DRENDO-977358 format. One record per residue (C-alpha): residue number from 1; residue in three letters; x, y, z. Coordinates in Angstrom, 1 decimal, padded with zeros to 4 digits, always signed. Layout:
N
NUM_ALA_X_Y_Z
...
end
This chain:
523
1_MET_-026.1_-007.4_+047.0
2_HIS_-028.6_-009.5_+044.7
3_TYR_-029.5_-006.2_+042.9
4_THR_-025.7_-005.4_+042.0
5_SER_-025.1_-008.9_+040.8
6_VAL_-028.1_-008.6_+038.4
7_THR_-026.8_-005.2_+037.2
8_PHE_-023.5_-006.5_+036.6
9_LEU_-024.7_-009.3_+034.8
10_ALA_-026.9_-007.1_+032.8
11_CYS_-023.9_-004.9_+031.8
12_LEU_-022.0_-007.9_+030.6
13_SER_-024.6_-009.0_+028.4
14_LEU_-024.5_-005.5_+026.6
15_LEU_-021.0_-006.1_+025.7
16_PRO_-020.2_-007.7_+022.1
17_LEU_-019.6_-011.3_+021.9
18_VAL_-015.8_-011.8_+022.0
19_TYR_-014.2_-015.2_+021.7
20_GLY_-010.9_-016.4_+020.6
21_GLY_-011.0_-016.8_+016.9
22_LYS_-008.6_-018.6_+014.7
23_VAL_-006.9_-016.6_+012.1
24_LEU_-004.6_-018.1_+009.1
25_VAL_-002.2_-015.6_+007.9
26_PHE_-000.4_-015.7_+004.5
27_PRO_+002.0_-012.8_+004.6
28_VAL_+004.5_-011.0_+002.3
29_ASP_+007.9_-010.8_+003.4
30_GLY_+010.2_-007.7_+003.9
31_SER_+008.5_-004.3_+004.8
32_HIS_+005.3_-005.8_+004.3
33_TRP_+005.6_-008.2_+007.1
34_VAL_+006.6_-005.3_+009.5
35_ASN_+003.1_-004.0_+009.4
36_MET_+001.4_-007.2_+009.1
37_LYS_+003.3_-008.1_+012.5
38_PHE_+001.6_-005.3_+014.3
39_LEU_-002.0_-006.7_+013.4
40_ILE_-000.8_-010.3_+014.4
41_GLU_+000.4_-009.0_+017.7
42_GLU_-002.9_-007.1_+018.5
43_LEU_-005.0_-010.3_+017.5
44_HIS_-003.0_-012.1_+020.0
45_ALA_-003.1_-009.7_+022.7
46_ARG_-007.0_-009.8_+022.3
47_GLY_-007.1_-013.7_+022.7
48_HIS_-007.1_-014.9_+019.1
49_ASN_-005.0_-017.9_+017.9
50_VAL_-002.9_-017.0_+014.9
51_THR_-001.2_-019.3_+012.5
52_VAL_+001.4_-017.9_+010.0
53_LEU_+002.2_-019.8_+006.7
54_ARG_+005.7_-019.1_+005.8
55_SER_+008.4_-020.1_+003.6
56_SER_+011.5_-021.8_+004.6
57_ASN_+013.7_-019.2_+003.5
58_SER_+011.9_-016.3_+004.8
59_TRP_+013.6_-013.1_+005.2
60_TYR_+012.1_-011.7_+008.2
61_ILE_+009.3_-014.0_+009.2
62_LYS_+010.6_-016.1_+012.1
63_GLU_+009.5_-019.7_+012.5
64_GLU_+009.3_-019.4_+016.3
65_SER_+007.3_-016.5_+018.0
66_PRO_+005.2_-015.8_+021.1
67_PHE_+002.5_-014.1_+019.0
68_TYR_+001.7_-016.9_+016.6
69_THR_+002.6_-020.6_+015.7
70_SER_+003.9_-021.0_+012.1
71_ILE_+003.5_-023.6_+009.3
72_THR_+006.9_-023.8_+007.3
73_VAL_+006.7_-024.6_+003.7
74_ASN_+009.8_-025.8_+001.9
75_ASP_+010.8_-023.3_-000.8
76_GLU_+013.8_-023.2_-002.9
77_ASN_+013.4_-019.9_-004.8
78_THR_+016.1_-017.5_-004.6
79_PHE_+014.0_-014.3_-005.0
80_LEU_+015.9_-012.6_-002.0
81_GLU_+019.1_-012.8_-003.8
82_LEU_+017.5_-011.7_-007.1
83_LEU_+015.8_-008.7_-005.0
84_ASN_+019.2_-007.8_-003.4
85_THR_+021.0_-007.8_-006.8
86_PHE_+018.1_-005.7_-008.4
87_THR_+018.2_-002.9_-005.7
88_ARG_+021.9_-002.7_-006.3
89_GLU_+021.3_-002.1_-010.2
90_ILE_+018.4_+000.4_-009.3
91_LEU_+021.1_+002.7_-007.4
92_VAL_+023.3_+002.4_-010.4
93_PHE_+020.6_+003.3_-012.9
94_ARG_+019.0_+006.1_-010.8
95_ARG_+022.5_+007.8_-010.5
96_GLN_+022.6_+008.2_-014.0
97_LYS_+021.0_+011.4_-015.7
98_HIS_+017.4_+011.2_-016.6
99_PHE_+017.7_+009.9_-020.2
100_LEU_+014.5_+008.1_-021.5
101_TRP_+016.6_+004.9_-022.2
102_THR_+017.7_+004.6_-018.8
103_HIS_+014.4_+004.9_-017.1
104_LEU_+012.9_+002.4_-020.0
105_MET_+015.6_+000.0_-019.0
106_LEU_+014.8_+000.3_-015.3
107_ILE_+011.1_-000.4_-015.9
108_ILE_+011.8_-003.5_-018.1
109_LYS_+014.1_-004.7_-015.4
110_ALA_+011.5_-004.0_-012.6
111_GLY_+008.9_-005.7_-014.6
112_LYS_+011.1_-009.1_-015.2
113_VAL_+011.9_-009.0_-011.3
114_PHE_+008.4_-008.8_-010.3
115_GLU_+007.3_-011.3_-012.8
116_GLU_+009.8_-013.7_-011.3
117_MET_+008.5_-012.7_-008.0
118_HIS_+004.9_-013.8_-008.7
119_ARG_+006.1_-016.9_-010.7
120_ASN_+007.9_-018.1_-007.4
121_GLU_+005.0_-017.4_-005.2
122_LEU_+002.6_-019.2_-007.2
123_ALA_+005.0_-022.2_-007.4
124_MET_+005.1_-022.3_-003.8
125_MET_+001.3_-022.2_-003.5
126_GLY_+000.9_-024.9_-006.0
127_ASN_+003.2_-027.1_-003.9
128_ILE_+000.9_-026.4_-000.9
129_PHE_-002.2_-027.4_-002.8
130_GLU_-000.7_-030.6_-003.9
131_ASN_+000.5_-031.6_-000.5
132_GLN_-002.7_-033.2_+000.6
133_THR_-001.5_-034.0_+004.1
134_LEU_-000.7_-030.3_+004.7
135_MET_-003.9_-029.2_+003.3
136_ASP_-006.0_-031.8_+005.1
137_SER_-004.1_-030.4_+008.4
138_ILE_-005.0_-026.8_+007.7
139_HIS_-008.7_-027.8_+006.8
140_ASP_-009.2_-029.5_+010.1
141_ALA_-007.9_-026.8_+012.0
142_LYS_-011.1_-024.9_+011.2
143_TYR_-009.8_-021.4_+010.9
144_ASP_-012.3_-018.6_+011.0
145_LEU_-010.6_-016.5_+008.2
146_VAL_-007.7_-015.9_+006.1
147_LEU_-005.6_-012.7_+006.5
148_THR_-003.2_-011.8_+003.6
149_ASP_-001.4_-009.2_+001.7
150_PRO_-002.5_-009.2_-002.0
151_SER_+000.5_-007.7_-003.3
152_LEU_+001.1_-011.4_-004.0
153_GLY_-002.1_-013.3_-004.7
154_SER_-001.4_-016.6_-003.2
155_GLY_-003.3_-015.9_-000.1
156_VAL_-006.4_-015.1_-002.0
157_PHE_-006.2_-018.5_-003.8
158_LEU_-005.7_-020.3_-000.3
159_ALA_-008.9_-018.6_+001.2
160_HIS_-010.9_-019.7_-001.9
161_ARG_-009.6_-023.3_-001.7
162_LEU_-010.7_-023.6_+002.1
163_SER_-013.9_-021.6_+001.4
164_LEU_-013.0_-019.0_+004.2
165_PRO_-013.7_-015.3_+004.6
166_LEU_-011.0_-013.1_+003.2
167_VAL_-009.5_-010.0_+004.9
168_LEU_-006.7_-008.1_+002.8
169_ASN_-004.0_-006.0_+004.6
170_ALA_-003.6_-004.0_+001.3
171_ARG_-001.7_-001.0_-000.3
172_TRP_-001.0_-002.8_-003.4
173_THR_-002.3_-005.9_-005.0
174_MET_-000.4_-007.9_-007.7
175_HIS_-001.7_-005.4_-010.2
176_GLY_-000.7_-002.2_-008.6
177_GLU_-002.4_+000.4_-006.1
178_ALA_-005.4_-001.6_-004.4
179_HIS_-007.9_+001.1_-005.1
180_PHE_-007.7_+000.4_-009.0
181_ASP_-009.0_-003.2_-008.1
182_ILE_-011.8_-002.3_-005.9
183_ALA_-013.1_+001.2_-006.2
184_PRO_-013.9_+003.6_-009.4
185_SER_-010.8_+005.2_-010.3
186_PRO_-011.6_+008.3_-012.9
187_LEU_-008.5_+009.1_-014.4
188_SER_-009.5_+012.7_-014.7
189_TYR_-008.7_+013.4_-011.1
190_VAL_-007.3_+010.1_-009.9
191_PRO_-003.5_+010.0_-010.4
192_VAL_-001.9_+006.7_-011.7
193_PRO_+000.9_+005.5_-009.4
194_GLY_+004.3_+006.3_-010.9
195_VAL_+003.3_+009.7_-012.5
196_GLU_+003.9_+011.7_-009.2
197_LEU_+000.9_+014.0_-010.0
198_THR_-001.9_+015.2_-007.6
199_ASP_-005.7_+015.3_-008.0
200_LYS_-005.5_+018.7_-009.7
201_MET_-004.2_+017.8_-013.1
202_THR_-003.8_+020.1_-016.3
203_PHE_-004.7_+018.7_-019.8
204_SER_-001.1_+017.7_-020.6
205_GLN_-001.1_+016.0_-017.0
206_ARG_-004.1_+014.1_-017.7
207_VAL_-002.9_+012.9_-021.1
208_LEU_+000.1_+011.7_-019.3
209_ASN_-001.8_+010.0_-016.6
210_VAL_-004.1_+008.1_-019.1
211_MET_-001.0_+007.0_-021.4
212_THR_+000.7_+005.7_-018.1
213_TYR_-002.4_+003.9_-017.2
214_ILE_-002.5_+002.2_-020.7
215_ILE_+001.2_+001.3_-020.5
216_GLN_+000.8_-000.3_-017.0
217_GLN_-002.1_-002.1_-018.0
218_THR_-000.2_-003.7_-021.1
219_PHE_+002.7_-004.6_-018.7
220_LYS_+000.2_-006.1_-016.3
221_SER_-001.4_-008.3_-019.3
222_ARG_+002.1_-009.6_-020.2
223_LEU_+003.8_-010.1_-016.9
224_VAL_+001.2_-010.8_-014.2
225_ILE_-002.1_-011.9_-015.7
226_PRO_-000.9_-014.9_-017.6
227_HIS_+000.7_-016.7_-014.4
228_TYR_-002.3_-016.1_-012.2
229_HIS_-004.9_-017.0_-014.8
230_SER_-002.9_-020.2_-015.5
231_PHE_-002.6_-021.1_-011.8
232_CYS_-006.4_-020.3_-011.5
233_ASN_-007.3_-022.5_-014.4
234_LYS_-005.4_-025.4_-013.2
235_TYR_-006.6_-025.5_-009.6
236_PHE_-010.1_-024.0_-010.0
237_GLY_-011.3_-024.3_-013.6
238_GLU_-011.9_-021.8_-016.4
239_GLU_-015.1_-020.6_-014.9
240_ILE_-013.4_-018.8_-012.3
241_HIS_-011.2_-015.6_-012.8
242_TYR_-008.6_-014.9_-010.2
243_THR_-009.7_-011.0_-010.3
244_SER_-013.1_-012.2_-009.2
245_LEU_-011.6_-014.0_-006.1
246_LEU_-009.5_-010.7_-005.3
247_GLN_-012.7_-008.6_-005.7
248_ASN_-014.7_-010.8_-003.5
249_ALA_-012.6_-010.2_-000.4
250_ASP_-014.6_-009.4_+002.6
251_ILE_-012.8_-006.7_+003.9
252_TRP_-010.0_-004.4_+002.5
253_LEU_-007.8_-002.8_+005.4
254_MET_-006.1_-000.1_+003.6
255_ARG_-002.6_+001.0_+004.8
256_ASN_-003.3_+004.7_+004.0
257_ASP_-006.0_+007.4_+004.1
258_PHE_-007.1_+010.7_+002.9
259_ILE_-004.6_+012.6_+005.1
260_PHE_-001.9_+011.0_+002.9
261_GLU_-003.8_+010.3_-000.3
262_PHE_-005.8_+012.7_-002.4
263_PRO_-009.8_+012.4_-002.2
264_ARG_-011.3_+009.8_-004.5
265_PRO_-014.0_+007.2_-004.8
266_THR_-014.0_+004.4_-002.4
267_MET_-016.1_+001.4_-001.3
268_PRO_-018.1_+000.3_+002.1
269_ASN_-015.7_-002.7_+002.6
270_VAL_-012.5_-000.6_+002.3
271_ILE_-011.4_+000.3_+005.9
272_TYR_-008.6_+002.9_+006.2
273_MET_-006.1_+002.2_+009.0
274_ALA_-003.1_+004.6_+008.0
275_GLY_-000.8_+004.7_+010.9
276_PHE_-002.1_+001.7_+012.6
277_GLN_+001.4_+000.6_+013.7
278_CYS_+002.3_+004.1_+015.1
279_LYS_+002.5_+004.5_+018.9
280_PRO_+003.7_+007.1_+021.4
281_ALA_+007.4_+007.2_+021.7
282_LYS_+009.2_+005.1_+024.4
283_PRO_+012.3_+006.3_+026.3
284_LEU_+015.5_+005.8_+024.3
285_PRO_+018.2_+003.5_+025.4
286_ALA_+020.7_+005.3_+027.7
287_ASP_+023.5_+005.7_+025.0
288_LEU_+021.2_+006.8_+022.2
289_GLU_+019.5_+009.4_+024.7
290_GLU_+022.9_+010.6_+025.6
291_PHE_+023.9_+011.2_+022.1
292_VAL_+020.5_+013.0_+021.4
293_GLN_+020.8_+015.3_+024.2
294_SER_+024.2_+016.3_+023.3
295_SER_+022.7_+018.0_+020.2
296_GLU_+021.5_+020.7_+022.7
297_GLU_+019.3_+023.4_+021.2
298_HIS_+020.3_+022.6_+017.5
299_GLY_+018.4_+019.2_+017.5
300_LEU_+018.6_+015.8_+015.8
301_ILE_+018.4_+014.5_+012.3
302_ILE_+017.6_+010.9_+011.8
303_MET_+018.0_+009.1_+008.5
304_SER_+016.8_+005.7_+007.6
305_LEU_+016.3_+004.1_+004.0
306_GLY_+014.3_+001.0_+005.1
307_THR_+015.0_-002.8_+005.0
308_VAL_+015.9_-003.2_+001.4
309_PHE_+018.2_-000.3_+000.8
310_GLY_+020.5_-000.7_+003.9
311_GLN_+023.4_+001.2_+002.2
312_LEU_+023.8_+003.3_-000.8
313_LEU_+026.6_+003.5_-003.5
314_SER_+030.1_+004.5_-001.7
315_GLU_+030.3_+008.0_-003.6
316_LEU_+026.8_+008.9_-002.6
317_ASN_+027.3_+007.7_+000.8
318_ASP_+030.5_+010.2_+001.1
319_GLU_+028.4_+013.2_-000.4
320_ILE_+025.6_+012.6_+002.1
321_ALA_+028.2_+012.2_+005.1
322_ALA_+029.9_+015.5_+003.7
323_ALA_+026.6_+017.4_+003.9
324_PHE_+025.8_+016.1_+007.4
325_ALA_+029.2_+017.1_+008.7
326_GLN_+028.4_+020.8_+007.7
327_LEU_+025.6_+021.1_+010.0
328_PRO_+025.5_+021.9_+013.8
329_GLN_+022.7_+019.3_+014.4
330_LYS_+023.4_+015.8_+015.5
331_VAL_+022.8_+013.0_+013.0
332_ILE_+021.9_+009.3_+013.7
333_TRP_+021.9_+007.4_+010.3
334_ARG_+020.8_+003.8_+009.9
335_HIS_+023.4_+002.4_+007.6
336_THR_+025.2_-001.1_+006.9
337_GLY_+028.3_-001.5_+005.1
338_PRO_+031.6_+000.5_+005.1
339_LEU_+031.7_+003.7_+006.8
340_PRO_+031.7_+006.8_+004.6
341_ALA_+035.2_+008.6_+004.0
342_THR_+033.8_+011.9_+005.0
343_LEU_+031.9_+011.0_+008.0
344_GLY_+031.7_+014.0_+010.7
345_ASN_+032.0_+013.9_+014.3
346_ASN_+028.2_+015.0_+014.5
347_THR_+027.0_+011.8_+012.9
348_LEU_+026.3_+008.2_+014.6
349_ILE_+026.3_+005.4_+012.4
350_VAL_+024.0_+002.4_+013.7
351_ASP_+022.8_-000.7_+011.8
352_TRP_+019.4_-000.2_+013.6
353_PHE_+017.5_+002.2_+015.6
354_PRO_+014.1_+002.4_+017.3
355_GLN_+012.6_+004.7_+014.4
356_ASN_+009.2_+005.3_+015.9
357_ASP_+010.9_+006.3_+019.3
358_LEU_+013.3_+008.8_+017.7
359_LEU_+010.7_+010.4_+015.4
360_GLY_+008.8_+010.7_+018.8
361_HIS_+011.6_+012.4_+020.5
362_PRO_+011.2_+016.2_+020.9
363_LYS_+014.6_+016.9_+019.7
364_THR_+013.9_+015.4_+016.2
365_LYS_+013.8_+018.0_+013.6
366_VAL_+013.9_+016.1_+010.2
367_PHE_+013.6_+012.7_+009.1
368_VAL_+015.7_+011.6_+005.9
369_ALA_+013.6_+008.9_+004.3
370_HIS_+013.4_+006.9_+001.1
371_GLY_+009.5_+007.2_+001.1
372_GLY_+008.4_+003.9_+002.2
373_THR_+004.8_+003.8_+003.5
374_ASN_+005.7_+002.8_+007.3
375_GLY_+008.2_+005.5_+007.6
376_LEU_+006.0_+008.3_+006.2
377_GLN_+003.1_+007.1_+008.5
378_GLU_+005.3_+007.4_+011.5
379_ALA_+006.5_+010.7_+010.5
380_ILE_+003.0_+012.0_+010.0
381_TYR_+002.1_+010.7_+013.2
382_HIS_+004.9_+012.5_+015.2
383_GLY_+004.7_+015.6_+013.0
384_VAL_+008.4_+015.4_+011.8
385_PRO_+009.1_+017.0_+008.2
386_ILE_+011.0_+014.9_+005.7
387_VAL_+014.0_+015.3_+003.4
388_GLY_+012.9_+012.6_+000.8
389_LEU_+015.5_+010.4_-001.2
390_PRO_+013.1_+008.0_-003.2
391_LEU_+014.9_+005.1_-004.7
392_ALA_+012.4_+002.8_-006.3
393_PHE_+008.9_+001.3_-006.4
394_ASP_+006.3_+003.4_-004.7
395_GLN_+008.8_+005.7_-002.9
396_PRO_+008.8_+008.6_-005.6
397_ASP_+005.1_+008.6_-005.5
398_ASN_+004.8_+008.5_-001.9
399_LEU_+006.8_+011.5_-001.4
400_SER_+005.5_+013.4_-004.2
401_ARG_+002.3_+013.4_-002.2
402_MET_+004.1_+014.6_+001.0
403_GLN_+005.8_+017.3_-001.0
404_ALA_+002.5_+018.4_-002.7
405_LYS_+001.0_+018.9_+001.0
406_GLY_+004.2_+021.1_+001.9
407_THR_+005.7_+018.6_+004.3
408_ALA_+008.6_+017.2_+002.3
409_LYS_+011.7_+018.4_+000.2
410_VAL_+012.5_+015.9_-002.3
411_VAL_+015.9_+015.5_-003.8
412_ASP_+016.6_+013.5_-006.9
413_ILE_+019.2_+010.7_-006.4
414_SER_+020.5_+011.4_-010.0
415_THR_+021.7_+014.8_-009.2
416_VAL_+022.2_+014.9_-005.5
417_ASP_+025.6_+015.8_-004.1
418_ARG_+026.6_+017.5_-000.8
419_THR_+025.8_+020.9_-002.1
420_VAL_+022.1_+019.6_-003.2
421_PHE_+021.7_+017.4_-000.1
422_LEU_+022.8_+020.3_+002.3
423_ASP_+020.4_+023.0_+000.7
424_ALA_+017.6_+020.4_+001.1
425_LEU_+018.2_+019.9_+004.8
426_LYS_+018.6_+023.6_+005.7
427_GLU_+015.5_+024.5_+003.8
428_VAL_+013.3_+021.8_+006.0
429_LEU_+015.4_+022.7_+009.0
430_TYR_+015.0_+026.4_+008.9
431_ASN_+011.7_+027.1_+006.9
432_THR_+009.1_+026.5_+009.6
433_SER_+006.2_+025.8_+007.3
434_TYR_+007.5_+022.2_+006.6
435_ARG_+007.1_+021.6_+010.2
436_GLU_+003.9_+023.4_+010.6
437_ASN_+002.3_+021.5_+007.7
438_MET_+003.4_+018.1_+009.1
439_GLN_+002.1_+019.0_+012.5
440_ARG_-001.1_+020.0_+011.0
441_LEU_-001.3_+016.5_+009.4
442_SER_-000.3_+014.9_+012.7
443_ARG_-003.4_+016.8_+014.3
444_LEU_-005.7_+015.6_+011.7
445_HIS_-004.6_+012.0_+011.8
446_ARG_-005.1_+011.8_+015.6
447_ASP_-008.3_+013.5_+015.5
448_GLN_-010.5_+010.6_+015.0
449_PRO_-013.0_+008.7_+017.2
450_MET_-011.1_+005.4_+017.1
451_LYS_-007.5_+004.4_+016.7
452_PRO_-006.6_+002.8_+013.3
453_LEU_-005.2_-000.5_+015.0
454_ASP_-008.5_-000.9_+016.8
455_ARG_-010.6_-000.1_+013.7
456_ALA_-008.6_-002.6_+011.6
457_VAL_-009.0_-005.4_+014.4
458_PHE_-012.7_-004.7_+015.1
459_TRP_-013.4_-005.4_+011.3
460_ILE_-011.5_-008.5_+011.5
461_GLU_-013.4_-009.9_+014.4
462_PHE_-016.5_-008.6_+012.8
463_VAL_-015.8_-011.0_+009.9
464_MET_-015.1_-013.8_+012.3
465_ARG_-018.4_-013.1_+014.2
466_ASN_-020.5_-012.9_+011.0
467_GLY_-018.7_-015.4_+008.6
468_GLY_-017.8_-012.7_+006.3
469_ALA_-019.3_-009.4_+005.2
470_PRO_-021.0_-010.0_+001.8
471_HIS_-023.5_-007.2_+002.5
472_LEU_-020.6_-004.6_+002.0
473_ARG_-019.4_-006.1_-001.4
474_THR_-020.5_-004.3_-004.5
475_GLN_-022.2_-006.1_-007.4
476_SER_-020.2_-003.9_-010.0
477_PHE_-017.5_-006.6_-010.4
478_ARG_-020.1_-009.2_-011.5
479_MET_-021.1_-006.8_-014.1
480_SER_-019.8_-007.0_-017.7
481_TRP_-018.1_-003.5_-018.9
482_ILE_-021.1_-002.9_-021.1
483_SER_-023.7_-003.2_-018.2
484_TYR_-021.4_-001.4_-015.8
485_HIS_-021.0_+001.7_-018.0
486_SER_-024.9_+001.3_-019.0
487_ILE_-023.8_+001.3_-022.5
488_ASP_-026.6_-001.2_-023.4
489_VAL_-029.0_+001.1_-021.6
490_ILE_-027.7_+004.1_-023.6
491_LEU_-027.8_+002.4_-026.8
492_THR_-031.4_+001.1_-026.3
493_LEU_-032.5_+004.7_-025.1
494_MET_-030.7_+006.1_-028.4
495_VAL_-032.6_+003.4_-030.7
496_ALA_-036.0_+004.4_-029.0
497_ILE_-035.4_+008.0_-029.4
498_PHE_-034.2_+007.4_-033.1
499_MET_-037.5_+005.2_-033.5
500_PHE_-039.7_+008.0_-031.9
501_LEU_-038.3_+010.7_-033.8
502_PHE_-038.6_+008.6_-036.9
503_VAL_-042.3_+008.0_-036.4
504_ILE_-042.6_+011.8_-035.8
505_VAL_-041.0_+012.8_-039.0
506_TYR_-043.0_+009.9_-040.8
507_ILE_-046.3_+011.3_-039.4
508_ILE_-045.4_+014.9_-040.1
509_ARG_-044.3_+013.9_-043.7
510_TYR_-047.5_+012.0_-044.1
511_PHE_-049.8_+015.0_-043.2
512_CYS_-047.6_+017.2_-045.2
513_LEU_-048.1_+014.9_-048.2
514_ILE_-051.9_+014.8_-047.6
515_LEU_-052.1_+018.6_-047.3
516_LEU_-050.0_+019.2_-050.5
517_LYS_-052.4_+016.9_-052.3
518_LYS_-055.3_+018.6_-051.4
519_LYS_-054.0_+022.0_-052.0
520_VAL_-053.1_+020.5_-055.7
521_LYS_-056.5_+019.4_-056.2
522_ARG_-058.1_+022.7_-055.3
523_GLU_-055.8_+024.3_-057.9
end
């Protein structure tokens, strides 16, 4: 008995040290909150105390939750109304034909909307910093780390102000795609977001890639950098640049991987957790299950355009509904607003459905999606091919990757009508290569030694146990561009070679002159 007890205690001693840490979360609202919530729930399940710092006019982030306590900050900005108006304008713009002026106006409008978003976010963080009572209470709580989404940079500033380790739940930063802020990104084979290219580019495509990068950098310098630079100067002084605070993050939890992305350079503190929100499908509610089973051998199509685009323009809704009505499959369409006039008997309209559970249902044949990262990762996990209807933001780029991998058929919203949409549906339904390619990606996604969510939480706990992960941070960001590209070394070597050649030439010339003089004397 004594021997058994000793053995049991010895086994316990081999387990890693686990304790209930304290995590301060500064999230981004909307669809970004959907995936942050999965991390919060898992951290809570493992015994950690989670506090969420939220805005008083938050869209999805509730003040009361069994998984976290909240700190609510008064915020009077009207960005959500601005975003709703903008998404409506996007649909009008995208329905127009592909004229250069239309796209230019859309880019300019998007830039102004995002500039307003950054300005509002920084104003709220400024109010937090200047509320000494609030800052004292946060400081006195003695959190172990800050977990934030860097698509808005306020959480990065908060971590620095509190002198806490920083973990990023990232796909985007305030500048764009997160890899471009943390890892080398050669433009010869790393496509810039927005160009919808692969890692195999022709010469003209590489020209387009470089030109797009230059344009994006110009927009960033005018619409993003001034606001963050001004905030950083005001609260931390001119000696600290905000990009250095971002790049000093201990761990970057990336919401993608190389099943979805094209191969590219990365860094040791970048941890890939694509599909961390995906789970095996649970049984459907009885009414939904009955509708799904009524599809018999034809199967099911599901359609969802995410949290922002709940409804399309009425004429586009009518065209899509008319295409669905011509199919033998049953359709479940997540849609808000007036019902389409051409709605068929095979189509069920709902304002919400359990997307993961429907994607995992054996009768689901096709997923009609706008191309948001969460939905695409769930489709990969369950092996369901896609008909893509990209609308804005990163969606066209995401779906272009899926199309390049042979798992999706993308239709252009500017040209889509019932015929175009029906042809796309039939192609994905009856061309087996789409399902086969998606199921191959699903097998690759599942064939890994550790679940993505477990991997993400492990590294969050690693940072808590060790007070950060500075040994994983590269020194490249602390180097000037001259040192980073070894231009000083190259110039030094070139000067040394030039001097060596000069000396050699001088010596040869000197001996040649001596020999010439001797020859003249002999003559």
